[in-house]
N, C-alpha and C positions, 0 to 999 in steps of 0.2 A: 421548586428547588432544583438547582443544576447539579448533575452528577454524571460520571462517565462509567462505561462498562470495561472491565479489564479481566485478564486472567493472571492470577498470582501463583507462585510456587508455594505449596504448603507441605506439611508433614504427610498429608494424605494425597499428595500429587497436585496437579493443576486444578485450580478452583476459580469459578467465576466470582468477581468482586465488584462492588460498587465503590467508586472513588468519590468520596464525599468529604469536603472540608478538611483536606489534607490527611485523610485516613482511608484505609482499605477495609471494606466490610465484606466478609464472606457471606454471599447472598443466601446460599442454601442453608447455612448454619442459622441465619436469621429467620428464614421463612419455613424451614423444615421440609422443603420440597426438593426431592432428588432431581427433578427436571431443571432446577436452578443451579446445579453444580457446574454447568458449562455455559459459556456465552452463546454457543451455537444453540443450546436448548432454550435459552432466553429469546433468541432471535426467531425461533420457529413458531412462536406465538406472540409476536411483538406487541400487538395492540393491547392484549390482556396483560402482558409482561410490564409494559410501561405504566399502566394504571396501578399494578401492584407495587412496583418499585417506587412510584411517586408517593404512595401511602407509606412505604417503608422509610423512605428518606425523611418524611415529615416527622418521624418518631426519633430522629437523631440516633440511629442505632450505634452500638459500640463497635469499634474496629481497632485496627492497629495502625501505627504511624506509617504513612506511605513510604517514607525513606527507610523503613525497616523490612520491606518486602521486596522480593524479586518479581519484576514484571516480565511475563512471557509474551509471546505474540498474542494479541487479544483473542484470536481464534487460532489455537496451536496448529491445527491442520485444517485450513479452510477447504470447503468443498471444491472450490476452483479459484484460481488466480488468473484473471485476464488482464493483459497489459496492452495498452494502446501504443502503437508504434508511430514514431515521427509525428507527434501531435502538438508540438509547439513550433511555430514557423522559424524562430531563431535557431532552435536545435536542429531542425531539418536542414537549414542552410549550413550550419557548422559541420554536420555529418557528411553532407554532399561534398563540401570542400575537403574534408579529411580523406574522402574516398575518391577524389578526383572527378566528381560528377558535376553537372550543371546545377545551379540552384533550382529547387523544385518550385512549381507553380502551386497556387492555392488549389487543393484537390476539389474544393467546392466548384471552382470554375470548370473543372474537368468532369463534373458529374459523379465524382467518386464519393464513397462513404468511408467511415472510420474503419480501420483494420486492427486486429488484435492478435497477439500470440499468447501462449500459455506458459506460465512458470509452474514447476512441480510444487504441489501444495506442501510437501514435506520440507521444503527449503525455507519455510517461514521461521523467523526467530524474533525475539523481543529486543527492546532497548536494553543496553547493558551487556548483551551477549558478546562474547569474544568470538570472532569469526576466523576460521582457519583459511589462509590463502589457498585458493584452489590449486591442486597439483597441475604442473605443466603450464601454468599461466604466469606471464610476467606483465600482463596488461589488464589488471583488474581495475574496473572503472565504476564510478558512482553515478546515480541518477535519482534525484529527489522527486517524489511524486505524491500527489494527492490520491489517497485511496478511498473508494466508494464501497460501502458495505451494503449489500442488498438485504432488505429487511422483510420482503414479502415475495412469494413466488410470482414471477411475471413472464408472460409469453406474448409476443406481438404487441408490445406496449407502444403507444404513440409518444412522440416527443413531448406533447403537451402534458401527458400524465406521468412521464417517466420519474420525476422526482418524488412522486407519491410512494414509490417502491424502494426508496433509499432508507435504510435503517440508521445509518450514521456515516461518519468519516474518520479516517485515520491517516497517519503518515506512512509512506512506504519508501524503500530504497531498492530500486531495480538494479541490483549489482550485475555487472556484465564482464565476463572474461573475453575481452575483445579478440585476443589472439587465438581463441578456440572456436570462433564463429564460422570458420571455413574448414572443411574436411581436407586434410592433406592428401595429395595424390589424385584429387578429382579435378577435371578440367574446369577452368573458370566459368565457362558457359554451360556447365552441367546444371540441370534442375535439382541435383542432389548435392550441390556444393555446400549449402548452408547447414550448420549444425547448431540448431537452436537449443538443444538439450545441454550440450557442453558449455555453450555461450551463456545461458541464463539460469540453469537449474542445478548448480552444484550446491553442496551443503552450505546453508547459511546465506544463500543468494537473495533472500527476500526479508530483510528486517522490516517489521511492522509494529506500529504502536503509536504512542505508548499505551493508548487505550482507544476505545471507540467513543467519540463524541456524538451524541444523538443528533439526528438530522434537524430536529426542532430547535436545537441550540446553536445552529450555524445559520446565521442570517442570510448569507449569500455565498454559496460554495464557489461561485465564479468570480469572487473578489477577495481572495485570501493571499496575503503576502507569504512567500516561501523562500527559504534560504538554506543553503548547505555550505558547511565549511569543513576543511580538512586541516586538522591540527590548529584550528583557530583562524585559518586563512579562508576568506569567503571565496567560493568557486561559483556558486549559483545564487542568483538574487533576482527573483521574478515575482509574478503574480498569476494565480490560476485563471485570471481573465484572459491570459494570452493563449489559451488552448485553441487549436484549430477546430476540432470537433468537441463541442461542449458535452457535459455529462448527460444531458437529455438525449443528444444524438447518439452517444455511445450506448446507452441503455436500450434505446430503440433499435439500433443496429444489431446488438448482441441478442436481444430477445426475439428478433425476427428469425434467428437461426436456431435458437435453443431456449429452453426454459431456464431462466435464472432463478436460483434458489437462495433462501436465507443463508447468510454467511458467505456467499460468493463475494469475492473482492475484485473490483476493477481498479487497476492502477492507470491513471488517466493521462500519462505522458510526462515528459520532463523538459524543462527549458534549457537554453544554451548554458554552457559552462561545464559540460562533462569533460573528463580527462582526455578522452580520445581526440577532442577538437584542438587540444593544445599539446598533445604528446606527453601528458602527465598521467601517471598511474599510481595506484595504492601500493604500499609496501608494508612489510611487517612492522608493527608498532604504531602505525597511523591510527588516528581517531577521526571518524566521520560523524558529524552532528547535523541533523536536519531539524529545522523549526518551520512549522506552518501556523499561521495566525489562528488562534482559537483552539488549536488541536494539540499543543504541547511540543515535546521535543523527543527525538529518537537519536541515540548516540551509541556507536559501536566501535570497538577496537579490533584491529586486525593482527593476526599472529601467524 
């Protein structure tokens, strides 16, 4: 039986829930296990957890209507959020053009590997959250991304085995304050010119959700249609098969540097169509909606 893992807001605070047949089931209330109160707790013993949740789902447990609950970020504070930079060829070209650079070559041809930056975990929010426009920025940009949720600890994992460590998938929006990406007063050639914190980690900078779809229920994560619209106007329309470095490569590269832990999230890159490439940016009142095949929809309003 197919179900998803979510975090819902309850009278007792955030609670892990099973999304099943249009209803949300408080997992810990159904199982009586305190470890089941959080999605992170469920992921930390994933193999055993899935067996128990399969058995629970088969009993058609009571829940509440999905449209009556508030969905938070599936993992309210992920252990880590790793973001792949420039990982769709069309996006790399549009960003090079926007910044007056030559179109980049395929990094595989240059012997390069994937590279990632980090977003602050506390900037994660769920679908439906109203996001405050970051102070001092007038160039807030959108980036639809497939998110990979690590389900088992992994270190020095091979590309061949990498997908065995994925617990599930979700939708992410790597929001970017483009005009805060460079520190004022610093020379353009300075190694300290970039400001990734202001650029990528303001409050609400990482909408995630709407839930985690288990890896076993995603037939091919490298062939999922993805679309982002702003106020109903499509801006990004692509497929995860257009990644430069695929999920296997990214997990292998990250795990070669550090141990990845259950609940870590990898945002795998965004395709062309971001606002910076066309000089369009978000403003108060805008609504951004992202859909990825088989994973649902994440929608947020800006204020």
